matplotlib code that plots the C-alpha trace (Angstrom):
import matplotlib.pyplot as plt

x = [28.8, 30.3, 31.2, 33.0, 34.8, 35.9, 37.3, 39.2, 40.7, 41.7, 43.4, 45.4, 46.4, 47.6, 49.6, 51.4, 52.1, 53.4, 55.8, 57.1, 57.9, 59.5, 61.7, 62.8, 63.6, 65.3, 67.3, 68.4, 69.4, 71.3, 73.2, 74.2, 75.4, 77.5, 78.9, 79.9, 81.5, 83.4, 84.7, 86.0, 87.8, 89.2, 90.6, 92.4, 93.9, 95.1, 96.7, 98.5, 99.7, 101.1, 103.3, 104.6, 105.2, 108.7, 107.9, 106.9, 104.7, 102.8, 102.3, 100.8, 98.4, 97.4, 96.8, 94.6, 92.7, 92.3, 90.6, 88.4, 87.1, 86.3, 84.1, 82.4, 81.7, 80.1, 77.9, 76.7, 76.1, 73.9, 71.9, 71.4, 70.2, 67.5, 65.8, 66.4, 63.3, 62.9, 64.2, 66.5, 68.0, 68.6, 70.2, 72.6, 73.4, 74.3, 76.5, 78.2, 78.8, 80.3, 82.7, 83.5, 84.4, 86.9, 88.3, 88.8, 90.7, 93.2, 93.4, 94.2, 97.0, 98.3, 98.3, 100.1, 102.8, 103.2, 103.5, 106.2, 108.1, 107.6, 106.6, 107.5, 105.1, 102.5, 102.8, 102.3, 99.2, 97.8, 98.4, 97.5, 94.8, 93.3, 92.9, 91.2, 89.0, 88.2, 87.0, 84.5, 83.3, 82.9, 80.9, 78.5, 78.0, 77.4, 74.6, 73.1, 73.0, 71.6, 68.9, 68.0, 68.0, 65.8, 63.4, 63.1, 62.4, 59.8, 58.1, 57.9, 56.5, 53.9, 52.9, 52.6, 50.3, 48.2, 47.9, 46.8, 44.0, 42.9, 42.9, 40.8, 38.3, 38.3, 37.7, 34.7, 33.4, 34.0, 31.8, 29.1, 29.5, 28.8, 25.6, 24.5, 26.0, 28.5, 29.6, 30.7, 32.6, 34.5, 35.4, 36.7, 38.8, 40.4, 41.2, 42.5, 44.8, 46.2, 46.8, 48.5, 50.7, 51.6, 52.4, 54.7, 56.5, 57.1, 58.3, 60.7, 62.0, 62.5, 64.5, 66.6, 67.4, 68.6, 70.6, 72.3, 73.7, 77.4, 77.3, 76.3, 72.7, 71.1, 67.6, 66.1, 62.7, 61.9, 63.5, 66.9, 66.5, 67.9, 65.2, 67.2, 70.9, 72.1, 74.9, 77.6, 76.5, 76.6, 80.1, 81.5, 79.8, 80.4, 76.7, 74.2, 70.7, 69.3, 71.8, 71.3, 67.5, 65.9, 69.3, 70.1, 72.1, 74.8, 75.9, 75.8, 77.3, 80.2, 82.3, 85.2, 87.1, 90.2, 92.3, 91.3, 90.3, 87.2, 83.8, 81.6, 78.1, 76.7, 73.4, 72.0, 72.1, 68.9, 69.8, 67.0, 67.1, 65.5, 64.2, 67.7, 70.5, 73.3, 77.0, 79.3, 83.0, 85.6, 87.7, 85.2, 86.5, 84.0, 84.8, 83.7, 82.4, 85.3, 88.0, 88.7, 88.9, 87.6, 87.8, 84.3, 82.4, 78.8, 75.6, 72.2, 68.7, 65.2, 62.5, 59.1, 55.6, 52.9, 52.1, 55.6, 56.2, 59.6, 59.3, 62.9, 66.2, 68.5, 72.2, 74.5, 78.3, 81.1, 84.6, 87.3, 90.2, 92.3, 91.6, 92.3, 95.6, 96.6, 95.8, 97.9, 100.8, 100.7, 100.7, 103.7, 105.5, 104.9, 106.7, 109.4, 112.6, 112.0, 115.7, 116.1, 112.5, 113.5, 111.5, 112.2, 113.2, 109.6, 108.3, 111.4, 110.8, 107.1, 108.2, 110.9, 108.3, 106.2, 109.2, 109.9, 106.3, 106.3, 109.6, 108.2, 105.0, 106.9, 110.3, 110.9, 114.4, 115.0, 118.0, 118.7, 121.6, 122.8, 125.1, 127.2, 129.1, 132.8, 133.6, 130.3, 131.5, 134.5, 132.4, 130.1, 133.1, 134.9, 132.1, 129.1, 125.7, 124.4, 127.1, 126.4, 122.7, 123.6, 126.0, 123.1, 120.7, 123.2, 124.2, 120.6, 120.0, 123.0, 121.9, 118.4, 119.8, 122.1, 119.0, 116.5, 116.8, 116.4, 113.1, 114.2, 113.3, 115.9, 115.6, 117.5, 117.8, 119.9, 122.3, 124.6, 123.0, 120.9, 119.0, 118.1, 115.5, 115.8, 112.6, 113.0, 116.7, 119.2, 122.5, 124.6, 122.3, 122.2, 126.0, 126.2, 123.8, 125.9, 129.1, 127.4, 126.3, 129.9, 131.2, 128.7, 129.7, 133.4, 133.1, 131.2, 133.2, 131.5, 132.6, 131.8, 133.3, 136.9, 137.1, 136.6, 135.8, 135.8, 133.2, 133.6, 131.0, 130.7, 127.8, 126.5, 124.3, 122.0, 119.4, 115.8, 114.4, 112.4, 115.2, 115.1, 113.5, 112.6, 113.6]
y = [105.0, 105.9, 102.3, 102.1, 105.4, 104.0, 100.9, 103.1, 105.2, 102.1, 100.8, 104.1, 103.8, 100.2, 101.4, 103.9, 101.3, 99.0, 101.7, 102.3, 98.7, 98.4, 101.5, 100.4, 96.8, 97.6, 100.5, 98.3, 95.4, 97.7, 99.3, 95.9, 94.7, 97.8, 97.4, 93.8, 94.7, 97.6, 95.4, 92.9, 95.8, 97.1, 93.6, 93.5, 97.0, 95.6, 92.6, 94.9, 97.1, 93.9, 93.2, 96.8, 97.2, 96.8, 97.3, 94.3, 96.3, 97.9, 94.4, 93.2, 96.2, 95.4, 91.7, 93.0, 95.1, 92.0, 90.2, 93.2, 93.5, 89.8, 90.3, 93.3, 91.2, 88.4, 91.0, 92.5, 89.1, 88.0, 91.2, 90.7, 87.1, 88.3, 90.5, 88.7, 86.8, 86.3, 83.0, 84.9, 86.9, 83.8, 82.1, 85.0, 85.1, 81.4, 81.9, 84.9, 83.1, 80.1, 82.5, 84.3, 80.9, 80.1, 83.6, 83.7, 80.4, 82.0, 85.1, 82.8, 81.1, 84.5, 85.8, 82.7, 83.2, 86.9, 85.8, 83.4, 86.0, 84.4, 87.6, 86.3, 83.4, 85.7, 88.0, 85.1, 84.0, 87.6, 88.1, 84.6, 83.5, 86.3, 89.0, 86.7, 85.3, 89.0, 89.8, 86.9, 87.9, 91.6, 90.3, 88.6, 91.8, 93.7, 91.1, 91.4, 95.3, 95.1, 92.8, 95.2, 98.2, 96.4, 95.1, 98.6, 100.2, 97.5, 98.0, 101.8, 101.3, 98.8, 101.2, 104.1, 102.0, 100.9, 104.4, 105.6, 103.0, 104.1, 107.7, 106.9, 105.1, 108.0, 110.5, 108.5, 108.4, 112.2, 112.7, 110.6, 112.5, 115.8, 114.2, 112.7, 115.0, 117.8, 117.0, 113.5, 114.9, 117.4, 114.6, 112.3, 115.1, 116.0, 112.4, 111.8, 114.9, 113.6, 110.1, 111.6, 113.7, 110.7, 108.7, 111.4, 111.5, 107.7, 108.1, 110.8, 108.5, 105.8, 108.2, 109.2, 105.6, 105.3, 108.5, 107.3, 104.1, 104.3, 103.2, 105.5, 104.9, 106.2, 105.4, 105.9, 105.6, 103.0, 105.2, 105.4, 109.0, 109.8, 110.3, 110.3, 110.3, 110.1, 112.4, 109.7, 109.3, 113.0, 113.2, 110.3, 111.2, 115.0, 115.8, 117.3, 115.8, 119.0, 118.8, 115.1, 114.8, 113.8, 113.3, 110.1, 107.8, 107.4, 111.1, 111.0, 107.5, 107.2, 104.0, 102.3, 99.1, 99.7, 97.3, 98.1, 101.7, 101.0, 102.3, 99.7, 98.9, 98.9, 97.0, 100.1, 101.8, 100.2, 96.5, 94.0, 93.1, 90.1, 90.1, 89.7, 92.1, 92.0, 92.4, 94.2, 93.7, 94.0, 96.3, 99.2, 102.8, 105.7, 108.9, 111.7, 114.9, 116.8, 114.7, 112.0, 108.3, 106.1, 102.3, 101.1, 98.0, 98.2, 96.4, 97.1, 95.8, 96.5, 98.3, 96.6, 97.9, 95.9, 94.0, 92.9, 95.3, 97.0, 100.7, 101.7, 100.5, 101.1, 101.4, 100.8, 101.4, 102.2, 103.7, 101.0, 103.0, 102.7, 99.0, 98.0, 100.0, 98.3, 94.9, 95.6, 96.8, 93.7, 91.5, 93.4, 93.1, 89.3, 88.9, 91.6, 92.3, 95.5, 96.8, 96.5, 96.2, 93.1, 89.8, 87.9, 84.3, 83.0, 84.6, 83.5, 79.9, 80.2, 81.5, 78.8, 76.1, 77.4, 77.3, 73.7, 72.7, 74.4, 72.7, 69.2, 69.8, 70.8, 71.4, 74.8, 75.4, 78.1, 79.1, 79.8, 82.0, 82.2, 85.1, 85.7, 88.9, 88.4, 91.5, 92.2, 90.9, 93.2, 96.3, 95.3, 94.6, 97.8, 100.3, 98.7, 97.4, 100.8, 100.9, 97.3, 98.1, 101.1, 99.0, 96.5, 99.2, 100.8, 97.5, 96.5, 99.5, 98.6, 94.9, 96.0, 98.3, 95.4, 93.1, 95.7, 94.3, 90.7, 89.2, 88.1, 87.8, 89.4, 88.5, 88.9, 85.4, 86.2, 88.7, 89.1, 86.4, 87.1, 84.9, 85.4, 83.5, 83.6, 82.3, 80.4, 81.0, 78.3, 78.0, 79.8, 82.9, 82.6, 82.5, 85.8, 87.3, 86.0, 87.4, 90.8, 90.7, 89.9, 92.8, 95.1, 94.0, 94.2, 97.7, 98.9, 101.0, 101.5, 104.6, 105.1, 108.1, 108.0, 104.4, 102.8, 99.2, 97.1, 94.3, 91.0, 88.2, 84.5, 83.1, 79.6, 78.6, 75.6, 74.8, 74.3, 71.7, 68.5, 66.6, 69.0, 67.3, 69.9, 73.3]
z = [107.6, 111.0, 111.6, 108.2, 109.0, 112.3, 110.5, 108.1, 110.8, 112.7, 109.6, 109.3, 112.9, 112.3, 109.3, 111.6, 114.2, 111.5, 110.1, 113.7, 114.1, 110.7, 111.2, 114.7, 113.8, 110.4, 112.0, 114.9, 112.6, 110.2, 113.1, 114.5, 111.1, 110.6, 114.1, 113.5, 110.1, 111.7, 114.5, 111.9, 110.1, 113.3, 114.1, 110.8, 111.5, 114.9, 113.1, 110.7, 113.6, 115.3, 112.3, 112.2, 116.0, 117.3, 121.0, 123.1, 125.4, 122.5, 121.0, 124.4, 124.3, 120.8, 121.7, 124.6, 122.1, 119.9, 122.8, 123.6, 120.1, 120.0, 123.1, 121.4, 118.3, 120.4, 122.2, 118.9, 117.4, 120.3, 120.1, 116.4, 117.0, 119.3, 116.7, 113.4, 112.3, 108.6, 107.1, 104.6, 107.4, 109.5, 106.5, 105.9, 109.7, 109.7, 106.6, 108.2, 111.5, 109.6, 107.8, 111.1, 112.7, 109.9, 109.9, 113.7, 113.6, 111.2, 113.5, 116.5, 114.5, 113.5, 117.1, 118.3, 115.7, 116.9, 120.5, 119.6, 117.6, 114.2, 112.4, 108.9, 109.2, 110.7, 107.7, 105.3, 107.2, 107.1, 103.4, 102.1, 104.5, 106.7, 104.0, 101.4, 104.2, 105.2, 101.7, 101.8, 105.3, 104.2, 101.3, 103.7, 105.7, 102.4, 101.5, 104.9, 104.7, 101.1, 102.3, 105.1, 102.7, 100.1, 102.8, 104.3, 100.8, 100.0, 103.4, 102.9, 99.4, 100.6, 103.4, 100.9, 98.7, 101.6, 102.8, 99.4, 99.3, 102.8, 101.8, 98.8, 101.0, 103.4, 100.6, 99.5, 103.0, 103.2, 100.2, 101.7, 104.9, 103.0, 101.8, 105.1, 107.6, 107.7, 111.3, 110.3, 107.3, 109.4, 111.9, 109.2, 107.4, 110.7, 111.5, 107.9, 108.2, 111.5, 110.1, 107.1, 109.3, 111.4, 108.3, 106.9, 110.3, 110.1, 106.5, 107.6, 110.4, 107.8, 105.6, 108.7, 109.2, 105.6, 106.0, 109.1, 107.5, 107.1, 103.4, 100.5, 99.3, 96.1, 95.0, 91.5, 89.8, 87.2, 84.4, 86.2, 87.4, 90.8, 93.6, 96.8, 98.0, 101.6, 102.8, 102.3, 98.6, 98.1, 99.5, 97.4, 94.1, 94.5, 93.9, 96.3, 96.3, 94.9, 92.0, 91.3, 91.6, 88.3, 86.6, 84.9, 87.2, 84.6, 85.0, 88.8, 89.5, 87.0, 87.4, 85.5, 85.8, 88.0, 86.0, 82.4, 82.9, 80.7, 81.6, 83.3, 82.0, 85.5, 86.2, 87.8, 84.4, 83.3, 82.9, 83.8, 87.5, 89.2, 92.7, 94.3, 95.1, 92.5, 93.7, 91.2, 90.3, 93.1, 90.8, 90.6, 90.6, 91.2, 89.3, 91.6, 90.2, 91.9, 90.1, 92.8, 91.9, 94.7, 95.0, 96.0, 96.7, 95.5, 95.0, 93.4, 94.2, 92.8, 94.8, 94.6, 95.4, 97.2, 94.0, 93.4, 90.5, 90.2, 90.8, 91.0, 92.5, 95.4, 94.9, 98.0, 97.9, 100.2, 99.9, 100.2, 98.8, 102.0, 102.7, 99.1, 99.1, 102.3, 100.9, 97.8, 100.0, 102.2, 99.1, 97.7, 101.0, 101.1, 97.7, 97.8, 99.7, 101.8, 101.4, 97.6, 96.3, 94.4, 94.4, 97.6, 98.0, 98.6, 95.4, 93.5, 94.5, 93.4, 89.9, 89.7, 90.4, 87.5, 85.2, 86.3, 85.5, 82.1, 81.2, 82.1, 80.1, 76.9, 75.3, 76.9, 78.3, 81.0, 83.0, 86.7, 87.7, 91.3, 92.2, 95.3, 96.0, 96.9, 99.0, 100.8, 104.2, 104.0, 103.5, 106.4, 108.7, 107.7, 107.4, 109.2, 108.1, 107.0, 104.3, 103.4, 102.9, 100.7, 98.6, 98.0, 96.9, 94.5, 93.1, 92.6, 90.4, 88.2, 87.9, 86.9, 84.2, 83.0, 82.7, 81.3, 77.7, 78.9, 80.2, 83.6, 87.3, 89.6, 93.2, 96.5, 98.0, 101.1, 102.5, 99.5, 97.3, 94.2, 91.9, 88.2, 86.2, 82.5, 80.8, 77.5, 77.5, 76.3, 78.3, 75.7, 75.9, 79.7, 79.7, 77.8, 80.4, 83.3, 81.7, 81.4, 85.0, 86.1, 84.0, 85.6, 89.2, 88.5, 87.0, 90.1, 92.6, 96.0, 98.0, 101.7, 103.6, 102.6, 101.6, 98.2, 97.4, 94.2, 94.5, 92.7, 92.2, 91.4, 89.4, 89.1, 86.2, 85.6, 82.9, 83.9, 81.5, 81.4, 83.2, 86.2, 89.2, 91.9, 93.2]

ax = plt.figure().add_subplot(projection="3d")
ax.plot(x, y, z, "-o")
ax.set_aspect("equal")
plt.show()
């Protein structure tokens, strides 16, 4: 009986050592993944600052920071390589490094454009290549973190089950000890209590690891009732753990589609889950209990016991409100004139190309109007460029009002040049629109200081039909 008791106690000690290894390795891997992800985000912020900076010395400092963060990423990557062991983790690491390689090539092209002073081309590279590539890279980091969280939960669950089996065995031995010897029973009970205390300490360390992760983490039981929330999840959802525990996840984690404003039937609300993590829509909005609306990226994965049975789920999400807003702002800047807010020449040509393609594929007829102001240079020469800019802003408002009843694209193509696209508009209708625009411009009187100007305009017009060749 003493030999069997010694084996049981040895098994408990092995469980404790195993939990220590799991907590240390999982915590180190999660920290390195978060560090690599944060470095990538910091590098995008540096790229955005490079576009906005007007000072050459500041740009040089930002370029130095760009090189520094690249070295920090390489260091974190090499540390992660040393401790990653499982084939799924190695596969995710290879996929992440492949995306990083493509992403960094685009960053090098961007930095070369900035060094050469070609900021317009750099902005196009950032909005059309780097930001889409960044989204894919962040998705890989999310999958790596989800894999770590799920593995940690599974390991904790398996350790708990193994511990319960060991305790049951030790209880049986304790009963036998009562029969065959009180001394042995006391010894076993004390050892069991110590092993239980050590196991709870390891469990607490595991929970501290989960709580220290920069993302929000919520776990539920098999019925969808909240069991745990880390502080980040409490802050984003507006619930404390004490308030949320045993509540249905639907009432704590309320999400809608950012585009349609419709409630989402989230997989975490009780839908069947397989053994893999599930990523959710990239347009998810979290409705916090305190009234805030937060753009989030989220994923959900099942928690399994030692027998592979699902016993709950883990939900991981993060606040991306600021980065999503910055991405929308960059996309807007890439397609709009910063002075007037109108569509810019690049976006205008894209839309004109679409009209050309639609005209070739059918019998649709569109119209292109090209307008040039007659007295703009006189205003600039007489009153300066500030007055010229104000003239363009005021005239833009009048042109938009003149076109508000007409489906049209109004764009600023150059200094004092405007373009108008009229979709599905024959030339006689386009002529009426052009005449109205001329009347609007001719009736406009621009006043600056003590000077007054009447602005004229000329408009060219051409049909966009199946005979049109190219832009």
